[in-house]
Backbone as CSV, one residue per row, in Angstrom:
resi,resn,N_x,N_y,N_z,CA_x,CA_y,CA_z,C_x,C_y,C_z
1,MET,120.866,101.764,106.203,121.048,100.496,106.862,120.136,100.109,107.773
2,LYS,119.562,101.356,108.636,118.643,100.759,109.718,117.179,100.357,108.762
3,ASN,116.956,101.038,107.712,115.593,100.837,107.040,115.738,99.263,106.509
4,PHE,116.998,98.928,105.970,117.051,97.381,105.685,117.197,96.357,107.049
5,ILE,117.583,96.678,107.973,117.298,95.869,109.113,115.962,95.971,109.631
6,SER,115.337,97.049,109.687,114.136,97.190,110.027,113.128,96.359,109.100
7,TYR,113.178,96.555,107.686,112.770,95.688,106.815,112.819,94.020,107.073
8,ILE,113.964,93.752,107.386,114.540,92.025,107.702,113.525,91.921,108.935
9,GLY,113.589,92.755,109.888,112.883,92.358,111.041,111.458,92.192,110.893
10,VAL,110.806,93.113,110.057,109.545,92.786,109.757,109.071,91.248,109.120
11,LEU,110.177,91.005,108.280,110.189,89.590,107.546,110.185,88.586,108.597
12,LEU,111.046,88.740,109.580,111.368,87.894,110.733,109.823,87.823,111.365
13,LEU,109.289,88.930,111.975,108.103,89.002,112.794,107.109,88.142,111.846
14,THR,106.989,88.427,110.641,105.902,87.760,110.024,106.179,86.356,109.893
15,THR,107.416,85.851,109.614,107.555,84.381,109.777,107.326,83.895,111.041
16,ILE,107.511,84.614,112.203,107.032,84.008,113.566,105.790,83.937,113.692
17,THR,105.061,84.927,113.053,103.335,84.890,113.244,102.780,83.733,112.679
18,PHE,103.291,83.237,111.604,102.984,82.239,110.846,103.295,80.693,111.331
19,GLY,103.983,80.796,112.416,104.322,79.433,113.214,105.773,78.917,112.796
20,PHE,106.619,79.602,112.123,107.970,78.977,111.756,108.967,79.489,112.841
21,ALA,108.634,79.841,114.093,109.658,80.293,114.908,110.744,79.116,115.343
22,ASP,110.440,77.958,115.347,111.094,77.143,115.686,112.378,76.702,114.919
23,ALA,112.326,77.038,113.653,113.052,76.718,112.552,113.992,77.971,112.326
24,LYS,115.315,77.901,112.166,116.062,78.974,111.724,115.415,79.652,110.443
25,THR,115.216,80.782,110.382,114.691,81.583,109.142,116.005,81.704,108.090
26,SER,115.643,81.552,106.865,116.869,81.686,105.900,116.176,82.598,104.822
27,LEU,116.790,83.679,104.492,116.343,84.365,103.565,117.530,84.655,102.589
28,THR,117.206,84.908,101.463,118.009,84.929,100.162,117.682,86.566,99.800
29,VAL,118.936,87.263,99.677,118.876,88.555,99.384,119.942,88.849,98.111
30,TYR,119.232,89.578,97.151,119.983,89.846,95.881,120.541,91.359,96.140
31,THR,121.633,91.672,95.947,122.216,93.002,96.004,123.066,93.318,95.160
32,ALA,123.533,94.561,94.709,124.569,95.186,94.172,125.422,95.856,94.932
33,ILE,125.205,95.916,96.345,126.079,96.873,97.255,127.398,96.416,97.061
34,GLU,128.469,97.319,97.265,129.955,96.829,97.090,130.417,95.672,98.289
35,ALA,131.058,95.157,97.906,131.482,93.946,98.924,131.613,94.331,100.096
36,GLU,132.998,95.308,99.920,133.270,95.818,101.546,132.079,96.489,102.328
37,ASP,131.268,97.074,101.633,130.229,97.601,102.330,129.159,96.422,102.737
38,LEU,128.934,95.790,101.735,128.068,94.663,102.295,128.552,93.664,103.534
39,LYS,129.709,93.484,103.607,130.380,92.710,104.920,130.064,93.404,106.130
40,ARG,130.241,94.772,106.044,129.945,95.648,107.150,128.212,95.283,107.597
41,TYR,127.478,95.798,106.464,126.070,95.579,106.845,125.747,94.081,107.180
42,ALA,126.319,93.104,106.794,126.041,91.674,107.065,126.338,91.343,108.645
43,ASP,127.586,91.923,108.742,128.186,91.380,110.032,127.273,92.058,111.186
44,THR,126.825,93.396,111.069,125.868,93.961,112.083,124.470,93.250,111.991
45,PHE,124.163,93.144,110.704,122.640,92.299,110.872,122.759,91.165,111.725
46,ASN,124.005,90.213,111.318,124.072,89.027,112.087,124.209,89.073,113.479
47,GLU,124.930,90.166,113.903,125.113,90.396,115.340,123.762,90.479,115.997
48,ASP,122.839,91.508,115.424,121.604,91.724,115.856,120.372,90.515,115.403
49,HIS,120.571,89.764,114.590,119.723,88.933,114.259,120.324,87.172,114.131
50,PRO,121.024,86.797,115.050,121.780,85.630,114.755,120.745,84.419,114.548
51,ASP,119.477,84.561,114.723,118.633,83.513,114.171,117.934,83.502,112.797
52,ILE,118.623,84.503,111.972,118.226,84.550,110.557,119.498,84.389,109.837
53,GLU,119.471,83.303,108.846,120.768,82.948,107.869,120.196,83.707,106.562
54,ILE,121.343,84.533,106.237,121.057,85.102,104.873,121.966,84.593,103.903
55,ASN,121.401,84.342,102.756,122.160,83.877,101.620,122.356,84.970,100.851
56,TRP,123.441,85.616,100.718,123.920,87.000,100.072,124.005,86.578,98.624
57,VAL,123.394,87.169,97.624,123.811,86.927,96.377,124.187,88.313,95.649
58,ARG,125.543,88.590,95.509,126.000,89.807,95.353,126.583,90.010,94.009
59,ASP,126.013,90.875,92.852,126.688,91.028,91.597,126.342,92.494,91.124
60,SER,126.665,92.668,90.112,126.349,93.991,89.616,124.935,94.193,89.047
61,THR,124.412,95.404,89.056,122.906,95.750,88.989,122.624,95.305,87.668
62,GLY,123.206,95.054,86.613,122.941,94.413,85.486,122.608,92.903,85.459
63,ILE,123.364,92.319,86.252,123.447,90.779,86.439,122.168,90.338,87.267
64,VAL,121.995,91.159,88.341,121.082,90.965,89.356,119.670,91.394,88.374
65,THR,119.535,92.395,87.943,118.417,92.561,87.095,117.957,91.357,86.164
66,ALA,118.915,90.796,85.429,118.845,89.788,84.417,118.336,88.455,85.228
67,LYS,118.917,88.244,86.450,118.602,87.218,87.383,117.064,87.350,87.672
68,LEU,116.780,88.500,88.099,115.239,88.602,88.501,114.199,88.643,87.318
69,LEU,114.714,89.033,86.191,113.769,88.870,84.933,113.871,87.444,84.688
70,ALA,114.916,86.707,84.782,114.831,85.252,84.426,114.072,84.301,85.540
71,GLU,113.946,84.869,86.866,113.259,84.292,87.776,111.821,84.734,88.087
72,LYS,111.177,85.573,87.112,109.946,86.300,87.529,108.808,85.413,87.726
73,ASN,108.923,84.078,87.017,107.786,83.431,87.204,108.050,82.308,88.351
74,ASN,109.257,82.281,89.078,109.549,81.448,89.942,110.568,82.110,90.856
75,PRO,110.449,83.141,91.517,111.582,83.903,92.166,112.188,83.327,93.099
76,VAL,113.537,83.438,93.381,114.293,82.964,94.371,114.643,83.916,95.435
77,ALA,114.720,85.090,95.200,115.070,86.043,96.070,114.080,86.499,97.008
78,ASP,114.140,86.727,98.334,113.342,86.993,99.449,113.335,88.738,99.450
79,VAL,114.509,88.927,99.064,114.497,90.605,99.271,115.732,90.930,98.060
80,VAL,115.248,92.308,97.582,116.412,92.975,96.548,116.920,94.104,97.242
81,TRP,117.682,94.383,97.200,118.512,95.632,98.023,119.700,96.004,97.335
82,GLY,119.588,97.184,96.992,120.836,98.398,96.759,121.233,98.201,95.247
83,LEU,120.135,98.122,94.300,120.268,98.145,92.870,120.324,99.701,92.480
84,ALA,120.788,99.899,91.617,120.835,101.324,91.075,119.555,101.473,90.046
85,GLY,119.054,102.717,90.050,117.877,102.743,89.559,117.966,103.502,88.276
């Protein structure tokens, strides 16, 4: 979880560096993490980073992978997290 939060923090710093600090940052995260676990991660992240709005797209690994392949020329996800390998 700390690696994920650190990664999102780096994304935030990158966004701030490029001059978007005034607007609320929005990230789309594709994940296959179990819903009950995802809620804990999301709650912790939201407490630590209230200025980042995350659009969680949670589904099975197969569905998320199919979505990524379908969107390969026009990706929607900013972060992909927790897929089985």
